[in-house]
N, C-alpha and C positions, 0 to 999 in steps of 0.2 A: 747235858750241859752242866758248865762247870761256872760259878759265880763268887766274885772277888770284891772285895771292899777295899774304896779308897777311905782312909782312915784319918778324917779331918774334924774331928769331935761333931758338932752339931749338924756338920754340913759333909758328914760323909754319904758315901752314895756306892752304890753294887753295879759292878760290871758283871752282863751275862754272857756268855761266849758259850756258844752250841748251833746245831744245827735246826733251820725251821723256828727260830725264833720271833720272826715278825707276822707269825699266825698264830701265837699264844697271848691272847687277850691277858692273861692274869698277871702278864708281866708289865705288861702297860697300867694294869687298872690305878695302882697305888698312885702314880705320878699323874694321872689326869682326874682328878676329883670331881673338877666343875663343869664336865661332858663338852668340852670344846677346846680345840686346840689348831694351831696354825703350823702346818706343815711347809717346809723350806726343802726344796729340792732341786734338781735340773733337768735338762732337756734330755739328757741321757740316761740318767738314772729314774725319772719317772716313769717312762714306759714302761719300764723292767717291775718297778717293786711299787711305785704307788697305791695302786689296786690293792694291791694283799695288805698294805698298812690300813687303807681306807677302810677296806672290808673288817678286818680285826677290830680298829676303835668303835664301827658300827655293834659289833657285838656287844658292847659294852655300853652303848648308847653316846659314843663321842660324835660329834660333829665336827668336819675338819675344814678349815680353810687354807688352801692349798696355793703359795707360791712357787712359780716355776722359773728358775733363773738362766742364762746362757750356760754353757760349762766349759770351765776351764780356768787356769790361772791366770789367764789376760785378763779375764772378770772379777778376779778378786781387789775391788778397789770401790772407792766412795759412790763412784755412780751406781753400780748392782748393788749395792748396801742401802741406798735410797729406796731400789726397788722394793725390797722388803719395808722398812719403814711405811712406804707408798700404803703399799698392802695392808697391812697392819692398821693404820690409821683410819682409814676407808670403812674397814671393816668391824670398827670400834673396837677393837680387841684391847680388853684387862689386862689389869695388872696380874690377875690369879688364869691367863690364861698361857699354858705353855708353847715353846716354839719346839717343835722339833725337826734334827737336821737329819736329813735323809740322804745322804749320797757321801764323797769323800772327804778330804780334809779342806777343801776350797770352802763346801757347802757349812761344814762343821766351823770353822775359824768366823765364816760371816757369819751364820744364824748364832753364832754365840755371841759373836760381839753384839749383834742386834738386839738378841735378848739381855745382856749385860745393862744397855742405853735405852732401852725404847722403856718408857715411863719409870726411867732407872733401876729398872731390873724386873724381868719376867722369867719363869721358871724355865728349864732347857734340858732337851732330852736329846741325847747323842744317839741316833742310830746309824753309825758308819758302814759302807759297803763298799771298803777298798781295804787291802790288807793295811796300806800304811796306816789309814785312819784308824782301825782296828787296833794296832798294836801301839800307837803312838799320839797320834792329834786331837783323837777323840777324849783321850784319858787327862787331866792334869789341869784342866781350863784354862789352857792359852789361848786366846781367841784374838781376830782382828782382820786386817786388812794389808793390802801393799801400797807403796806409794811409788810412783816412779822413780825417787831415789834412794828406797831401800825397800827388801822384803819384812812384812809384817812389821812397819815402825810404827804401826797405828792400832792399838788395841788393847784390851784390858785382860786380867784374870777375873774369870767367870765361871766356876764350877758347874757342871751338869748335875740332875738330880737322878739319873739314871742314864747307863751305857748300856746299849743291848747291839751286839756285835753275832748278826746271824753270820755263820760262815758259809751258808748255801748261795750269798750273794758274790762269791769271790767264785763261782764257776761261769759268770760273765764277766769276770774280768780281762780286759786286754794283756795280753803277755807281759809287755812291757811293765804294764801299771803292777804287775805281778811283782816283778824286780824289783820295780821300785820301792814297794812295802816290803823287799826284802834286805833292801839297805839299812832300814832303820832297826829292822828284826837283830843284825849282824851288830850294829851299834851296841847294844844292850851286852854282846857276849866281851865285844872289846874293851868297854869300860867298866863292866863292874860282875861281869859271870862268865867266868873262862868255864867252867863244866857245860854251859849253854852254847861256848863258842865250840869245843870238842863235837858237842851234839849236832850241830849246824854244818859243820864239817863233814860228818857221819850222814847225816840227812838231808843234804840241798837236794841232791835229783829227785825223793821224795817231794820235797815243797815245789820243786817246779813242775813235777807230774799232778800238782795238787792233791795228793795223798791227804783226805780227810782228817787223819790222827793225826799226824806231822803238822799240818797247817793248825789245827785246835792247840795241839802241845803249845808249836810255837810262839801263839797267839798270846794263848796264858801264860807263857814265861815271861813274854816281854811285857805283859800288863802286868805280873807281880813284880820286877823290878820297875817299869813306871810308877805304879803305886806306892812302893816303900819310898821311892826317892821323892816324890809329890807329898806325901805325908809327914817328910820330913823337913821339906824344904819347899812351901808351897809358891812362893813368889821368887823364886830363883836367888837366893841374897849368898847361895853358898853351892850345896852339893848337887842343886838341879841344874847348874850350868853344865855340868859334866854331861848331860842328855845331848850337848849342841854337839858333840863330836864331830869335826867333818861339816858342820854349818855355816862355820866364817868364809871358807872358802865355796863352800857350796852354794851359799846366797848369793855370794859374789857371782859366783858364774849364772845362777839363774837371773840376777838382774843385769848381770854382761850382756847375754845371749839373748835378752827379751823375754819376758815373764812364757811360760807356757811350751818355749822352745827345748830347754830341757826340764823332765820332770823334777819333783823335789827329789827323790829318792836316786835319781843319776844324780844331781848335783851335789846330794851327800855323800856319795859313796866317789866319786871323783876326788871330792874336799876331803874325806876320810884318807884316803891314800895319799893326799898331801898333808895331811897330816902327821900321818905316819910317816913319812919321809923327811919332815922338820922335825918330828922325835928323834930320828936316828940321827940327824945332825946335831942333834943336841948329846949325842950320847947316852940314849936312853935304854933304846932297844936296838938290835941288830939288824942289817941286811935282809937276815935269812927271815925275821920278824916281819919286816917291809913286804916279803916276796909270797910269806902268809897272808897278809891281808889283801894284797892285789890278786892273789890266787882265788881266793874266796867270793871276792867281789866278781872276778870271772866268771867263774861256776854260775854266780847268780843272774849273770847276762847284763852286767852293770856296766858301765863307763870304767876304762880304768887310767884312760889319758883324761886329761884338762884340755879344755881350749885354750887356745892361745889367745888371751885378752893383751896380753902385755903386762911386766910387772906395774907400771906406774897405774893402769887401770885398776889391775886386781886390790894394789893398797888403797885407792880412792874408793873403790866398793867396798873393801872390809874396814875403811874409816869412819861406814857410817853402822857399823854391826853393834847391836843392843848392849854386847860385852863390852865395849868400848869405854873405860875408863880412866880418868884423868889423862885423857889423851892418848892413850895407850890399847892398841889391840889386844883384845886377851883370847888367848888360844887354848882351846884344849887338846890337851897332848897324850900321848900314852907314857905315863912313864914305865910300862910294863904292858903285855899284852894282856888284857884281864883289871889293868887299874890304869884310870885318866885323871888326869890333874888340870887346872887350870894354871897357865904360866901369862903375865902380863911383861916379860921381863927378855922374850927373844930380840939376839941382836940382829939388828937390820941387815946385817953383811949374810949373815945365815937365813935370814928369812929370804932376801931375793937369789940365795942359790935353789931354794925350793921353788920358789916359782919360776924358777929358769929352769932348771932339771925338769919339772911336771908338765912345763907346757913347752918341750922342744917341737911338740908336733902340731900343725895347726890342724885342729880336727873338723871334718863337713858336719853341716848340718844334723844329717842323716843319722839316727840310733846306730844303723849298721856299721856304720864305721867308727864308733866310739869305743870298740871293745878289742883288748891286744888280742 
């Protein structure tokens, strides 16, 4: 097991990464002193791992209230959020009752938002079961739900008190979900960790084969990068915005295609290639750099062509992005491979060129046709 710390003063918390952590009651015990928790999971993850978590909690005398939600990005909304509130209220859960998120990014985001708002704040524990959640969404305290007009537009910054990333849960992860998580892993190399990007190029086959040592290294390295950024800029007033490389385009893809039709990591992959193309058109990186980015995402079995929503639709959806400031879309772009910047002064004609060039092909909805 490897343990990292997100340094936020009195609100600092550990991230435990390793195999078999769901069975280690000693890791959970400091976070559940009142002997009662509420576990939020979904219909896919609960049959796989809820029983093990329940048994582990029983070892330390902790009773669990269990809340099972439907699975999928399409359910990351206010109606589903109310199911959590309903269960907490009916069970008379108190301010000292921790909420445990057992699942992927959707469960983590919704449980975190419920924890931030129920009784104006209750303790929150993340047990992420997907690669994307283990390397990104479980760390840093971004919580929220989607709105029909925009992804993650309603939410709160609310830090967990513990993150428990059991890499054994990745054994049951579908291949496309594993690839979706790799999109966020690659992101860290592109924005701030060039040696890690080099390592990913050398070890991508091991990651796809679910080599335990390679996965644990990639998860830990990703979490180190995110923890450093979050500690320096918790509420995204500066450096933390760089973690959104590819997300402005990617969120537009997710919204425009209908939540759930493209996985978050798939949208980020196609969006990052669009951001790389835009960076090249600004004269910052070379065509060879763009091809390097494209090649790595293709090797990770991720989409390298964006869906053709049309430039006007992209502009409409990107205008709802959280990074819009003063009416201007602020893009995270690559000054060079391994160094990202935020730019709100992209000439409209250059942005249009990227939208037209990257969306030349109408892409079918099946994932098999998304890859070049």
